[in-house]
LOMAR-972973 format. One record per residue: x, y, z of N, C-alpha, C in turn; residue number from 1. Coordinates in steps of 0.1 Angstrom, whole numbers, plus 5000, padded with zeros to 4 digits. Atoms other than C-alpha are relative to their C-alpha. Last residue first. Layout:
BEGIN
+------+------+------+-------+-------+-------+------+------+------+------+
: n.c1 : n.c2 : n.c3 : ca.c1 : ca.c2 : ca.c3 : c.c1 : c.c2 : c.c3 : resi :
+------+------+------+-------+-------+-------+------+------+------+------+
:    X :    Y :    Z :     X :     Y :     Z :    X :    Y :    Z :  NUM :
...
+------+------+------+-------+-------+-------+------+------+------+------+
END
This chain:
BEGIN
+------+------+------+-------+-------+-------+------+------+------+------+
: n.c1 : n.c2 : n.c3 : ca.c1 : ca.c2 : ca.c3 : c.c1 : c.c2 : c.c3 : resi :
+------+------+------+-------+-------+-------+------+------+------+------+
: 4994 : 4999 : 5017 :  5804 :  5641 :  1168 : 4991 : 5008 : 4990 :  240 :
: 4993 : 4984 : 5004 :  5798 :  5653 :  1204 : 5004 : 4999 : 4984 :  239 :
: 5003 : 4999 : 5015 :  5773 :  5627 :  1214 : 5005 : 5010 : 4992 :  238 :
: 5012 : 4988 : 5004 :  5779 :  5632 :  1250 : 4995 : 5003 : 4988 :  237 :
: 5009 : 5001 : 4987 :  5793 :  5596 :  1262 : 4989 : 5013 : 4994 :  236 :
: 5011 : 5006 : 5005 :  5814 :  5594 :  1227 : 4989 : 5003 : 5005 :  235 :
: 5002 : 4994 : 5009 :  5839 :  5617 :  1240 : 4982 : 4999 : 4996 :  234 :
: 5005 : 4988 : 4996 :  5840 :  5597 :  1270 : 4995 : 5012 : 4994 :  233 :
: 5013 : 5007 : 4995 :  5845 :  5564 :  1249 : 4991 : 5017 : 5006 :  232 :
: 4997 : 5005 : 4988 :  5872 :  5581 :  1228 : 4986 : 4997 : 5006 :  231 :
: 5001 : 5010 : 5001 :  5869 :  5584 :  1191 : 4999 : 4994 : 5018 :  230 :
: 5014 : 5005 : 5004 :  5869 :  5617 :  1188 : 4992 : 4990 : 5002 :  229 :
: 5012 : 4995 : 4990 :  5897 :  5621 :  1213 : 4987 : 5003 : 4995 :  228 :
: 5000 : 5009 : 4989 :  5917 :  5595 :  1188 : 4988 : 5006 : 5014 :  227 :
: 5015 : 5013 : 5007 :  5906 :  5617 :  1160 : 5000 : 4995 : 5010 :  226 :
: 5013 : 4996 : 5002 :  5923 :  5648 :  1179 : 4991 : 4990 : 4998 :  225 :
: 5006 : 5002 : 4986 :  5954 :  5625 :  1189 : 4986 : 5011 : 4999 :  224 :
: 5003 : 5015 : 4995 :  5958 :  5621 :  1151 : 4994 : 5000 : 5015 :  223 :
: 5012 : 5004 : 5005 :  5954 :  5658 :  1141 : 4997 : 4982 : 5003 :  222 :
: 5012 : 4994 : 4995 :  5983 :  5668 :  1165 : 4987 : 4995 : 4996 :  221 :
: 5007 : 4988 : 5004 :  6003 :  5641 :  1151 : 4990 : 5006 : 5008 :  220 :
: 5015 : 5000 : 5014 :  6019 :  5610 :  1163 : 5000 : 5017 : 5004 :  219 :
: 4996 : 4990 : 5008 :  6056 :  5611 :  1178 : 4985 : 5000 : 4991 :  218 :
: 5001 : 5004 : 5015 :  6052 :  5596 :  1211 : 5000 : 5008 : 4990 :  217 :
: 4996 : 5009 : 5003 :  6055 :  5599 :  1247 : 5001 : 4996 : 4986 :  216 :
: 4984 : 5000 : 4993 :  6051 :  5636 :  1261 : 5007 : 4984 : 4994 :  215 :
: 4995 : 4991 : 5005 :  6018 :  5634 :  1238 : 5014 : 5002 : 5003 :  214 :
: 4998 : 5008 : 5010 :  6003 :  5605 :  1251 : 5013 : 5008 : 4992 :  213 :
: 4991 : 5007 : 4994 :  6004 :  5619 :  1287 : 5002 : 4994 : 4983 :  212 :
: 4990 : 4996 : 4999 :  5987 :  5646 :  1271 : 5012 : 4993 : 5006 :  211 :
: 4996 : 4999 : 5017 :  5960 :  5626 :  1255 : 5014 : 5010 : 5008 :  210 :
: 4993 : 5007 : 5009 :  5952 :  5612 :  1290 : 5006 : 4997 : 4989 :  209 :
: 4985 : 5006 : 4995 :  5951 :  5644 :  1309 : 5005 : 4987 : 4992 :  208 :
: 4988 : 4989 : 5000 :  5931 :  5658 :  1286 : 5010 : 4991 : 5004 :  207 :
: 4999 : 5001 : 5015 :  5902 :  5629 :  1287 : 5014 : 5006 : 4997 :  206 :
: 4994 : 5014 : 5004 :  5905 :  5628 :  1324 : 5005 : 5000 : 4985 :  205 :
: 4986 : 5004 : 4994 :  5898 :  5664 :  1325 : 5006 : 4991 : 4998 :  204 :
: 4994 : 4991 : 5010 :  5868 :  5662 :  1300 : 5016 : 5002 : 5004 :  203 :
: 4999 : 5011 : 5012 :  5849 :  5635 :  1320 : 5013 : 5008 : 4990 :  202 :
: 4990 : 5008 : 4992 :  5853 :  5659 :  1351 : 5005 : 4987 : 4988 :  201 :
: 4988 : 4991 : 4994 :  5839 :  5687 :  1332 : 5010 : 4989 : 5004 :  200 :
: 4995 : 4998 : 5014 :  5809 :  5664 :  1319 : 5016 : 5010 : 5002 :  199 :
: 4992 : 5014 : 5006 :  5804 :  5652 :  1354 : 5007 : 5001 : 4987 :  198 :
: 4983 : 5002 : 4999 :  5798 :  5688 :  1363 : 5007 : 4985 : 4995 :  197 :
: 5002 : 5001 : 4988 :  5769 :  5689 :  1340 : 5014 : 4998 : 5008 :  196 :
: 4988 : 4998 : 4997 :  5764 :  5698 :  1306 : 4997 : 5003 : 5014 :  195 :
: 4997 : 4999 : 4988 :  5738 :  5678 :  1289 : 5009 : 5007 : 5007 :  194 :
: 4990 : 5007 : 4993 :  5737 :  5682 :  1253 : 4995 : 5004 : 5014 :  193 :
: 5002 : 5007 : 4993 :  5709 :  5695 :  1234 : 5005 : 4991 : 5015 :  192 :
: 5003 : 4992 : 4987 :  5723 :  5727 :  1221 : 4991 : 4992 : 5013 :  191 :
: 5014 : 5011 : 4994 :  5740 :  5704 :  1200 : 4996 : 5006 : 5011 :  190 :
: 5008 : 5005 : 5008 :  5763 :  5730 :  1177 : 4989 : 4987 : 5004 :  189 :
: 5009 : 4988 : 5005 :  5776 :  5747 :  1207 : 4989 : 4998 : 4987 :  188 :
: 5005 : 4996 : 4990 :  5790 :  5716 :  1221 : 4991 : 5013 : 4996 :  187 :
: 5014 : 5011 : 5003 :  5804 :  5706 :  1189 : 4989 : 5000 : 5012 :  186 :
: 4999 : 4997 : 5016 :  5828 :  5741 :  1192 : 4989 : 4990 : 4997 :  185 :
: 5015 : 4990 : 4997 :  5829 :  5729 :  1228 : 4997 : 5010 : 4990 :  184 :
: 5011 : 5008 : 4992 :  5848 :  5697 :  1218 : 4990 : 5013 : 5006 :  183 :
: 5008 : 5010 : 5011 :  5871 :  5712 :  1191 : 4987 : 4997 : 5009 :  182 :
: 5011 : 4991 : 5011 :  5877 :  5740 :  1213 : 4995 : 4994 : 4992 :  181 :
: 5013 : 4988 : 4997 :  5886 :  5721 :  1243 : 4995 : 5003 : 4989 :  180 :
: 5010 : 5007 : 5000 :  5910 :  5698 :  1219 : 4987 : 5003 : 5009 :  179 :
: 5007 : 5001 : 5017 :  5928 :  5727 :  1207 : 4990 : 4992 : 5004 :  178 :
: 5006 : 4986 : 5005 :  5933 :  5741 :  1244 : 4993 : 4994 : 4990 :  177 :
: 5013 : 5003 : 4993 :  5946 :  5703 :  1253 : 4989 : 5012 : 5001 :  176 :
: 5011 : 5011 : 5007 :  5970 :  5702 :  1223 : 4990 : 5000 : 5008 :  175 :
: 5015 : 4993 : 5000 :  5987 :  5735 :  1235 : 4991 : 4988 : 4996 :  174 :
: 5000 : 4987 : 4991 :  6022 :  5728 :  1252 : 4984 : 5001 : 4999 :  173 :
: 5001 : 5013 : 4983 :  6025 :  5691 :  1236 : 4994 : 5010 : 5004 :  172 :
: 5013 : 5008 : 5001 :  6016 :  5710 :  1201 : 5004 : 4997 : 5011 :  171 :
: 5014 : 4996 : 4996 :  6037 :  5741 :  1209 : 4988 : 4989 : 4999 :  170 :
: 5007 : 5010 : 4997 :  6070 :  5723 :  1209 : 4981 : 5004 : 5006 :  169 :
: 5014 : 4991 : 5001 :  6097 :  5743 :  1193 : 4988 : 4990 : 5000 :  168 :
: 5009 : 5004 : 5011 :  6131 :  5728 :  1199 : 4984 : 5009 : 5005 :  167 :
: 5016 : 4992 : 5001 :  6161 :  5749 :  1210 : 4989 : 4990 : 4993 :  166 :
: 4999 : 4990 : 4984 :  6197 :  5736 :  1217 : 4986 : 5002 : 5001 :  165 :
: 5009 : 4987 : 4994 :  6192 :  5707 :  1190 : 5000 : 5004 : 5013 :  164 :
: 4991 : 4990 : 4994 :  6226 :  5680 :  1187 : 4992 : 5018 : 4999 :  163 :
: 4992 : 4996 : 5011 :  6216 :  5653 :  1166 : 5003 : 5014 : 5004 :  162 :
: 4986 : 5015 : 4999 :  6198 :  5632 :  1197 : 5011 : 5006 : 4989 :  161 :
: 4988 : 5000 : 4989 :  6180 :  5665 :  1203 : 5010 : 4992 : 4998 :  160 :
: 4991 : 4990 : 5002 :  6164 :  5667 :  1167 : 5012 : 5003 : 5013 :  159 :
: 4986 : 4997 : 5010 :  6156 :  5630 :  1169 : 5009 : 5014 : 5002 :  158 :
: 4991 : 5011 : 4995 :  6139 :  5634 :  1203 : 5010 : 4999 : 4990 :  157 :
: 4992 : 4990 : 4989 :  6122 :  5666 :  1190 : 5010 : 4990 : 5005 :  156 :
: 4993 : 5007 : 5001 :  6100 :  5647 :  1160 : 5013 : 5006 : 5010 :  155 :
: 4997 : 5015 : 5005 :  6067 :  5650 :  1166 : 5012 : 4996 : 4999 :  154 :
: 5004 : 5010 : 4994 :  6068 :  5680 :  1189 : 5002 : 4984 : 4996 :  153 :
: 5015 : 4996 : 4994 :  6090 :  5699 :  1172 : 4992 : 4989 : 5008 :  152 :
: 5007 : 5013 : 4996 :  6127 :  5697 :  1162 : 4985 : 5006 : 5005 :  151 :
: 5000 : 5003 : 5012 :  6154 :  5728 :  1151 : 4992 : 4988 : 5010 :  150 :
: 5014 : 5001 : 4999 :  6168 :  5757 :  1163 : 4996 : 4989 : 4993 :  149 :
: 5007 : 5007 : 5015 :  6204 :  5752 :  1164 : 4988 : 4999 : 5004 :  148 :
: 5013 : 5007 : 5002 :  6219 :  5780 :  1188 : 4994 : 4992 : 4988 :  147 :
: 5005 : 5009 : 4992 :  6250 :  5789 :  1196 : 4987 : 4992 : 5004 :  146 :
: 5009 : 5010 : 5008 :  6272 :  5809 :  1175 : 4993 : 4989 : 5007 :  145 :
: 5005 : 5006 : 4987 :  6285 :  5840 :  1195 : 4988 : 4988 : 4994 :  144 :
: 5019 : 4994 : 4998 :  6303 :  5855 :  1168 : 4997 : 4987 : 5008 :  143 :
: 5001 : 4986 : 4991 :  6343 :  5858 :  1169 : 4984 : 5001 : 5003 :  142 :
: 4994 : 5005 : 4982 :  6347 :  5818 :  1156 : 4999 : 5012 : 5010 :  141 :
: 5003 : 4989 : 4996 :  6326 :  5828 :  1122 : 5002 : 4997 : 5018 :  140 :
: 4999 : 4989 : 5011 :  6334 :  5802 :  1098 : 5002 : 5017 : 5008 :  139 :
: 4983 : 5000 : 5008 :  6344 :  5775 :  1123 : 5000 : 5012 : 4992 :  138 :
: 4994 : 4996 : 4991 :  6309 :  5781 :  1140 : 5016 : 5000 : 4998 :  137 :
: 5000 : 4987 : 4995 :  6293 :  5780 :  1109 : 5006 : 5005 : 5007 :  136 :
: 4990 : 4993 : 5007 :  6305 :  5747 :  1097 : 4999 : 5015 : 5004 :  135 :
: 4984 : 5002 : 4996 :  6297 :  5732 :  1132 : 5009 : 5009 : 4989 :  134 :
: 5000 : 4988 : 4987 :  6259 :  5748 :  1124 : 5018 : 4998 : 5002 :  133 :
: 5000 : 4990 : 5002 :  6260 :  5728 :  1089 : 5004 : 5011 : 5015 :  132 :
: 4989 : 4996 : 5010 :  6272 :  5698 :  1100 : 4999 : 5012 : 4996 :  131 :
: 4987 : 5000 : 4988 :  6243 :  5698 :  1130 : 5014 : 5004 : 4988 :  130 :
: 5000 : 4986 : 4995 :  6217 :  5706 :  1100 : 5014 : 5001 : 5010 :  129 :
: 4997 : 4989 : 5007 :  6228 :  5675 :  1080 : 5001 : 5017 : 5006 :  128 :
: 4985 : 5002 : 4999 :  6224 :  5656 :  1113 : 5010 : 5010 : 4986 :  127 :
: 4992 : 4991 : 4993 :  6190 :  5669 :  1112 : 5016 : 4999 : 5002 :  126 :
: 5002 : 4984 : 5002 :  6181 :  5659 :  1082 : 5005 : 5007 : 5011 :  125 :
: 4999 : 4996 : 5009 :  6191 :  5622 :  1087 : 5004 : 5016 : 4993 :  124 :
: 4987 : 4994 : 4996 :  6177 :  5624 :  1118 : 5009 : 4999 : 4993 :  123 :
: 4998 : 4985 : 4991 :  6143 :  5626 :  1108 : 5016 : 5004 : 5002 :  122 :
: 5004 : 4988 : 5009 :  6148 :  5601 :  1077 : 5001 : 5010 : 5012 :  121 :
: 4985 : 5000 : 5003 :  6162 :  5574 :  1105 : 4998 : 5013 : 4986 :  120 :
: 4989 : 4995 : 4986 :  6134 :  5580 :  1129 : 5013 : 5006 : 4991 :  119 :
: 4987 : 5008 : 5002 :  6109 :  5574 :  1098 : 5008 : 5010 : 5010 :  118 :
: 4997 : 5010 : 4988 :  6076 :  5593 :  1109 : 5014 : 4993 : 5001 :  117 :
: 5000 : 5012 : 5004 :  6080 :  5621 :  1084 : 5001 : 4991 : 5016 :  116 :
: 5002 : 5006 : 4988 :  6079 :  5659 :  1082 : 4996 : 4981 : 4996 :  115 :
: 5012 : 5009 : 5006 :  6101 :  5674 :  1054 : 4995 : 4995 : 5015 :  114 :
: 5001 : 5009 : 5010 :  6124 :  5695 :  1081 : 4989 : 4993 : 4994 :  113 :
: 5010 : 5010 : 5004 :  6122 :  5724 :  1094 : 4998 : 4992 : 4994 :  112 :
: 5005 : 5006 : 5012 :  6151 :  5746 :  1101 : 4986 : 4994 : 5004 :  111 :
: 5015 : 5005 : 4998 :  6169 :  5771 :  1122 : 4997 : 4992 : 4987 :  110 :
: 5008 : 5007 : 5008 :  6206 :  5780 :  1129 : 4986 : 4997 : 5003 :  109 :
: 4998 : 5017 : 5008 :  6231 :  5800 :  1145 : 4990 : 4999 : 4988 :  108 :
: 5000 : 5008 : 4993 :  6233 :  5834 :  1165 : 4998 : 4984 : 4995 :  107 :
: 4996 : 5013 : 5003 :  6244 :  5860 :  1146 : 4997 : 4990 : 5008 :  106 :
: 4989 : 5014 : 4999 :  6237 :  5892 :  1166 : 4997 : 4990 : 4995 :  105 :
: 5002 : 5016 : 5004 :  6219 :  5923 :  1144 : 5010 : 4989 : 5010 :  104 :
: 5016 : 4997 : 4989 :  6222 :  5960 :  1156 : 4996 : 4984 : 4998 :  103 :
: 4998 : 4997 : 4987 :  6259 :  5962 :  1140 : 4986 : 4996 : 5010 :  102 :
: 5011 : 4990 : 4996 :  6252 :  5950 :  1105 : 5000 : 4998 : 5016 :  101 :
: 4997 : 4987 : 5003 :  6284 :  5934 :  1093 : 4989 : 5010 : 5002 :  100 :
: 4988 : 4992 : 4993 :  6282 :  5899 :  1105 : 5002 : 5012 : 5001 :   99 :
: 5009 : 4995 : 4988 :  6246 :  5899 :  1087 : 5009 : 5003 : 5009 :   98 :
: 5006 : 4989 : 5000 :  6263 :  5897 :  1056 : 4995 : 5006 : 5013 :   97 :
: 4988 : 4988 : 5006 :  6291 :  5874 :  1059 : 4988 : 5013 : 5002 :   96 :
: 4993 : 4996 : 4988 :  6261 :  5849 :  1072 : 5015 : 5013 : 5001 :   95 :
: 5007 : 4993 : 4994 :  6243 :  5857 :  1042 : 5004 : 4999 : 5015 :   94 :
: 5003 : 4984 : 5003 :  6269 :  5845 :  1023 : 4992 : 5010 : 5004 :   93 :
: 4986 : 4990 : 4994 :  6282 :  5816 :  1046 : 5000 : 5014 : 4995 :   92 :
: 4996 : 4999 : 4986 :  6249 :  5799 :  1044 : 5009 : 5013 : 5004 :   91 :
: 5004 : 4985 : 4999 :  6239 :  5801 :  1006 : 5004 : 5003 : 5010 :   90 :
: 4986 : 4991 : 5008 :  6254 :  5765 :  1000 : 4999 : 5017 : 5001 :   89 :
: 4982 : 5002 : 4994 :  6230 :  5752 :  1025 : 5010 : 5009 : 4992 :   88 :
: 4993 : 5009 : 5000 :  6200 :  5766 :  1007 : 5014 : 4996 : 5008 :   87 :
: 4990 : 5003 : 5009 :  6180 :  5792 :  1023 : 5005 : 4988 : 4995 :   86 :
: 4987 : 5006 : 4997 :  6146 :  5788 :  1039 : 5012 : 5006 : 4989 :   85 :
: 4991 : 4987 : 5004 :  6109 :  5793 :  1033 : 5016 : 4993 : 5005 :   84 :
: 4991 : 4996 : 4989 :  6094 :  5759 :  1029 : 5007 : 5013 : 4995 :   83 :
: 5007 : 4994 : 4991 :  6067 :  5750 :  1000 : 5006 : 5009 : 5012 :   82 :
: 5005 : 4987 : 5008 :  6093 :  5744 :  0974 : 4990 : 5007 : 5012 :   81 :
: 5015 : 5000 : 5000 :  6107 :  5720 :  1001 : 4996 : 5015 : 4991 :   80 :
: 5002 : 4997 : 5011 :  6147 :  5715 :  0998 : 4986 : 4999 : 4993 :   79 :
: 5008 : 5012 : 5007 :  6145 :  5690 :  1030 : 5000 : 5009 : 4986 :   78 :
: 4989 : 5011 : 5002 :  6173 :  5716 :  1044 : 4994 : 4987 : 4992 :   77 :
: 5009 : 5009 : 5004 :  6155 :  5750 :  1037 : 5007 : 4986 : 5002 :   76 :
: 4999 : 5010 : 5010 :  6176 :  5768 :  1061 : 4990 : 4990 : 4996 :   75 :
: 5010 : 5006 : 5002 :  6167 :  5800 :  1084 : 5006 : 4984 : 4983 :   74 :
: 5003 : 5003 : 5008 :  6191 :  5818 :  1100 : 4995 : 4988 : 4992 :   73 :
: 4995 : 5012 : 5006 :  6193 :  5827 :  1130 : 4994 : 5003 : 4988 :   72 :
: 5009 : 5004 : 5008 :  6187 :  5862 :  1148 : 5008 : 4989 : 4996 :   71 :
: 4994 : 5011 : 4998 :  6195 :  5881 :  1180 : 4991 : 4990 : 4988 :   70 :
: 5013 : 5011 : 5003 :  6186 :  5915 :  1178 : 5005 : 4987 : 4996 :   69 :
: 5005 : 5007 : 5016 :  6211 :  5938 :  1187 : 4993 : 4989 : 5003 :   68 :
: 4987 : 5007 : 5004 :  6205 :  5952 :  1224 : 4996 : 4993 : 4985 :   67 :
: 5003 : 5014 : 4993 :  6177 :  5981 :  1229 : 5013 : 4989 : 4993 :   66 :
: 5000 : 5002 : 4988 :  6187 :  6016 :  1229 : 4995 : 4983 : 5005 :   65 :
: 4985 : 4995 : 4996 :  6196 :  6024 :  1196 : 4999 : 4994 : 5015 :   64 :
: 4993 : 4987 : 4992 :  6162 :  6009 :  1183 : 5013 : 5001 : 5005 :   63 :
: 4999 : 5003 : 4987 :  6162 :  5984 :  1156 : 5005 : 5013 : 5008 :   62 :
: 5012 : 4995 : 4991 :  6150 :  5999 :  1123 : 4998 : 4994 : 5014 :   61 :
: 4999 : 4993 : 4999 :  6182 :  5994 :  1105 : 4992 : 5008 : 5006 :   60 :
: 4990 : 4990 : 4993 :  6192 :  5966 :  1112 : 4996 : 5015 : 5006 :   59 :
: 5001 : 4999 : 4985 :  6159 :  5949 :  1106 : 5011 : 5006 : 5007 :   58 :
: 5010 : 4992 : 4995 :  6155 :  5970 :  1071 : 5002 : 4995 : 5016 :   57 :
: 4993 : 4985 : 5001 :  6195 :  5953 :  1064 : 4984 : 5010 : 5006 :   56 :
: 4995 : 5000 : 4989 :  6181 :  5916 :  1077 : 5004 : 5016 : 5002 :   55 :
: 5007 : 4998 : 4991 :  6152 :  5916 :  1053 : 5012 : 5002 : 5015 :   54 :
: 5011 : 4986 : 5001 :  6171 :  5927 :  1023 : 4993 : 5001 : 5015 :   53 :
: 4992 : 4994 : 4996 :  6199 :  5899 :  1031 : 4991 : 5018 : 5003 :   52 :
: 4995 : 4990 : 5011 :  6173 :  5874 :  1030 : 5006 : 5011 : 5004 :   51 :
: 4992 : 5004 : 5012 :  6167 :  5845 :  1050 : 5006 : 5007 : 4987 :   50 :
: 4997 : 4990 : 5009 :  6159 :  5850 :  1085 : 5005 : 4993 : 4987 :   49 :
: 5003 : 5010 : 5013 :  6135 :  5823 :  1103 : 5009 : 5012 : 4987 :   48 :
: 4992 : 5013 : 4999 :  6144 :  5828 :  1141 : 4999 : 4993 : 4986 :   47 :
: 5002 : 5001 : 5014 :  6143 :  5866 :  1147 : 5004 : 4985 : 4994 :   46 :
: 4994 : 5012 : 5006 :  6147 :  5867 :  1186 : 4994 : 5001 : 4986 :   45 :
: 4989 : 5005 : 4995 :  6142 :  5895 :  1211 : 5011 : 4992 : 4990 :   44 :
: 4999 : 5013 : 4995 :  6109 :  5912 :  1196 : 5015 : 4999 : 5002 :   43 :
: 5007 : 5008 : 4988 :  6097 :  5945 :  1200 : 5007 : 4985 : 5001 :   42 :
: 5007 : 4990 : 4987 :  6112 :  5972 :  1179 : 4996 : 4991 : 5012 :   41 :
: 4987 : 4997 : 4996 :  6129 :  5950 :  1152 : 4998 : 5006 : 5010 :   40 :
: 4991 : 5009 : 4993 :  6099 :  5927 :  1151 : 5012 : 5009 : 5001 :   39 :
: 5005 : 5007 : 4988 :  6072 :  5957 :  1147 : 5008 : 4988 : 5005 :   38 :
: 4996 : 4996 : 4988 :  6096 :  5968 :  1122 : 4993 : 5000 : 5011 :   37 :
: 4991 : 5006 : 4997 :  6097 :  5941 :  1095 : 5003 : 5014 : 5015 :   36 :
: 5003 : 5002 : 4983 :  6063 :  5943 :  1087 : 5015 : 4998 : 5007 :   35 :
: 5007 : 4990 : 4994 :  6066 :  5961 :  1055 : 4997 : 4998 : 5012 :   34 :
: 4993 : 4990 : 5000 :  6093 :  5939 :  1040 : 4992 : 5010 : 5011 :   33 :
: 5004 : 4993 : 5011 :  6072 :  5907 :  1046 : 5010 : 5015 : 5001 :   32 :
: 5000 : 4982 : 4998 :  6086 :  5884 :  1071 : 5001 : 5006 : 4992 :   31 :
: 4997 : 4993 : 5011 :  6080 :  5844 :  1068 : 4998 : 5017 : 5003 :   30 :
: 5007 : 5002 : 5010 :  6078 :  5826 :  1104 : 5002 : 5006 : 4986 :   29 :
: 5000 : 5014 : 5010 :  6087 :  5823 :  1134 : 4996 : 5000 : 4992 :   28 :
: 5007 : 5000 : 5013 :  6095 :  5859 :  1159 : 5002 : 4982 : 4991 :   27 :
: 4993 : 5006 : 5012 :  6109 :  5850 :  1191 : 4991 : 5000 : 4990 :   26 :
: 5008 : 5004 : 5015 :  6100 :  5870 :  1222 : 5007 : 4996 : 4986 :   25 :
: 4986 : 5001 : 5015 :  6120 :  5867 :  1253 : 4990 : 4997 : 4989 :   24 :
: 5001 : 5008 : 5006 :  6092 :  5883 :  1282 : 5010 : 4997 : 4990 :   23 :
: 4990 : 5004 : 5007 :  6091 :  5904 :  1311 : 4999 : 4988 : 4993 :   22 :
: 4997 : 5013 : 5000 :  6058 :  5912 :  1326 : 5010 : 4997 : 4991 :   21 :
: 4980 : 5005 : 4992 :  6057 :  5947 :  1339 : 5003 : 4991 : 4997 :   20 :
: 4998 : 5005 : 4989 :  6019 :  5949 :  1336 : 5014 : 5000 : 5006 :   19 :
: 5013 : 4995 : 4994 :  6009 :  5971 :  1305 : 5004 : 4997 : 5019 :   18 :
: 4995 : 4992 : 4994 :  6037 :  5954 :  1291 : 4997 : 5009 : 5008 :   17 :
: 4989 : 4998 : 4988 :  6022 :  5927 :  1293 : 5011 : 5005 : 4999 :   16 :
: 5003 : 4999 : 4989 :  5990 :  5942 :  1276 : 5011 : 4991 : 5012 :   15 :
: 5002 : 4990 : 4994 :  6006 :  5962 :  1251 : 4994 : 4992 : 5014 :   14 :
: 4989 : 4993 : 4998 :  6029 :  5932 :  1235 : 4994 : 5011 : 5013 :   13 :
: 4991 : 5008 : 4987 :  5999 :  5909 :  1237 : 5008 : 5009 : 5005 :   12 :
: 5006 : 5002 : 4990 :  5978 :  5933 :  1216 : 5007 : 4996 : 5014 :   11 :
: 4996 : 4986 : 4996 :  6005 :  5939 :  1191 : 4990 : 5005 : 5011 :   10 :
: 4988 : 5002 : 4992 :  6008 :  5900 :  1186 : 4999 : 5017 : 5006 :    9 :
: 5001 : 5006 : 4982 :  5973 :  5900 :  1180 : 5008 : 5001 : 5007 :    8 :
: 5010 : 4989 : 4989 :  5977 :  5929 :  1152 : 4996 : 4988 : 5014 :    7 :
: 4990 : 4987 : 4996 :  6006 :  5912 :  1138 : 4989 : 5008 : 5007 :    6 :
: 5000 : 4992 : 5006 :  5988 :  5878 :  1134 : 5008 : 5013 : 5004 :    5 :
: 5007 : 4992 : 4995 :  5998 :  5846 :  1155 : 5005 : 5014 : 4987 :    4 :
: 5008 : 4996 : 5006 :  6012 :  5821 :  1134 : 4990 : 5008 : 5004 :    3 :
: 5002 : 5002 : 5011 :  6040 :  5816 :  1147 : 4990 : 5005 : 4991 :    2 :
: 5012 : 5000 : 5004 :  6052 :  5839 :  1177 : 5000 : 4994 : 4986 :    1 :
+------+------+------+-------+-------+-------+------+------+------+------+
END
């Protein structure tokens, strides 16, 4: 769960549980103290742990009949004021605290470096994370430290090169849905648009072309959407 609200995710839990569909749920994002129970009771992973207080609450609220909650310590590797996460120097102290909590299982580290198109800068940040990951494994040899969550659609190749074991590529997966939403919003605002079978065929061709681009480059979601807006098929229906 990235930007999904707690209300929405509660509904999703109910839907999947009613149909007996087993999923592995990962929580990603800042977590307030008053929201820890939902994560403790329903999620399998907490990827953005940064405070001992939150760790304590998750441990206390984890149901006894569930396996320990897998947790990753979030590192603010680029030292951005706008980003969550701890400083690298604080990693061992927080890890020691988690080690003593029986209902949590420390699995590794997570980071979201500052965005950049410069490959060398991407690799520099990811290499720092790889070094911290190795330090963590050495410091806690009896823990199952096996997960380094870093890398998203725009920088996943650099992340994998530097040892990432888990990438988060929502943009690559859901870009088509975002383009459809943008286009359909414009359709709503232009009642005179002639929507017929050819429109949907053109839309499918458009999405396929951008899906190939997503898989082969580092451009951002916003750049792809702008390209879609400038595409001849998009312009054909006067949806600007």
